[in-house]
Every structure is written in structure tokens, then in C-alpha cells.
C-alpha positions in Angstrom: -32.2 66.6 17.6 -28.9 68.5 17.7 -27.2 69.5 14.6 -23.8 70.7 13.5 -24.0 72.9 10.4 -21.8 74.7 8.0 -22.7 78.1 6.3 -21.0 79.5 3.3 -20.9 83.3 2.6 -21.9 84.2 -0.8 -19.8 87.3 -0.5 -16.4 85.9 0.0 -16.9 82.1 0.2 -15.9 82.0 3.9 -17.3 79.0 5.9 -18.9 79.1 9.4 -19.3 76.0 11.6 -21.9 76.0 14.3 -24.3 73.8 16.3 -27.9 74.1 17.4 -30.9 72.1 18.5 -33.2 74.0 16.2 -31.6 74.3 12.8 -34.4 76.1 10.9 -34.6 78.8 13.7 -30.7 79.2 13.8 -30.4 79.6 10.0 -33.1 82.3 10.2 -31.2 84.1 12.8 -28.0 84.0 10.8 -29.8 85.3 7.6 -31.5 88.1 9.5 -28.2 89.3 10.8 -28.9 88.6 14.5 -25.7 86.6 15.0 -22.7 88.9 15.6 -20.1 86.5 14.2 -21.7 86.0 10.8 -23.4 89.4 10.5 -20.6 90.7 8.2 -20.7 87.6 6.0 -24.3 87.8 5.0 -25.8 86.6 2.9 -25.0 83.0 3.8 -26.4 79.6 2.7 -26.4 76.3 4.4 -24.1 73.8 2.6 -23.9 71.0 5.1 -25.4 69.6 8.3 -25.3 66.5 10.4 -27.8 65.4 13.1 -27.1 63.8 16.4 -29.3 62.5 19.2 -26.8 63.4 22.0 -25.7 66.8 22.7 -22.3 65.7 23.6 -21.8 64.2 20.2 -22.7 67.4 18.4 -20.3 69.4 20.6 -17.5 66.8 19.8 -18.1 67.1 16.1 -18.3 70.8 16.0 -14.9 70.9 17.9 -13.4 68.6 15.5 -14.6 70.6 12.4 -12.8 73.7 13.9 -9.4 71.8 14.2 -7.0 71.7 11.2 -7.6 68.0 10.6 -11.4 68.6 10.9 -11.2 71.5 8.4 -9.4 69.4 6.0 -12.1 66.5 6.4 -14.9 69.1 6.0 -13.3 70.4 2.8 -13.2 66.8 1.5 -16.9 66.3 2.5 -17.9 69.5 0.6 -15.7 68.6 -2.4 -17.3 65.1 -2.6 -20.8 66.3 -2.2 -20.2 68.9 -5.0 -18.9 66.2 -7.2 -22.1 64.1 -6.6 -24.2 67.3 -7.4 -22.2 67.8 -10.6 -23.0 64.2 -11.7 -26.6 64.8 -11.0 -26.6 67.9 -13.3 -26.1 65.5 -16.1 -22.4 66.7 -16.7 -23.4 70.3 -17.6 -21.3 71.9 -14.9 -17.5 71.7 -15.0 -15.8 70.2 -11.9 -12.6 72.1 -12.8 -14.1 75.4 -12.1 -15.3 74.4 -8.6 -13.7 76.5 -5.9 -13.3 74.9 -2.5 -12.4 77.6 0.1 -9.4 77.2 2.4 -9.3 78.3 5.9 
């Protein structure tokens, strides 16, 4: 299966969008500093991924997330999933304090 994924730097909240056919291995490479583009952003954590059967679909989705409209959609997905997580916390966390990074 092919995946498009989003990593978030815990240093500066910067996001990175990538694609892979082996998500676990690719995340390990990012965390070990083996990926030049994210080496300076470490440590990073996985905040989102989608799986696709066809490689062409994952390439199309990755390209979309790197457009201005795609970045806007991705911010909305992240915002919505954070709201869902806050609801699961039983309301202990405050939604107001949530920081969604802008590109």
C-alpha cells in the first residue's frame, strides 16, 4: 500500500508532506536524521496519513497537499482531527489554545 503522510516538527511546528510505500520504515528514516529535507526539523512526529492502492493516486494526493488549496485543506483536516481528539479527552484540553501552523 502507498501512503501520503504529514510530519510535524516538535521544534517549530513546521509540517512536512511526503509519500512512501513503507510508512514505518520511512518514519524511522526521518527520525534517525537520514532524510536531508527534514534533518534540521527533528524531532518530528506523524500527525496524519492516508493509504492508497495505486501509486498514481498517492502521487496526485501528495502534489495536491503541496498546493495552496491543498495546504488549506490539510490545515482543516488537522484542525478537525484535533477537535475530535479534544472531545475524546473529556473536555480537559482547551480548543482555544490549539495552534494550527500556517505555511
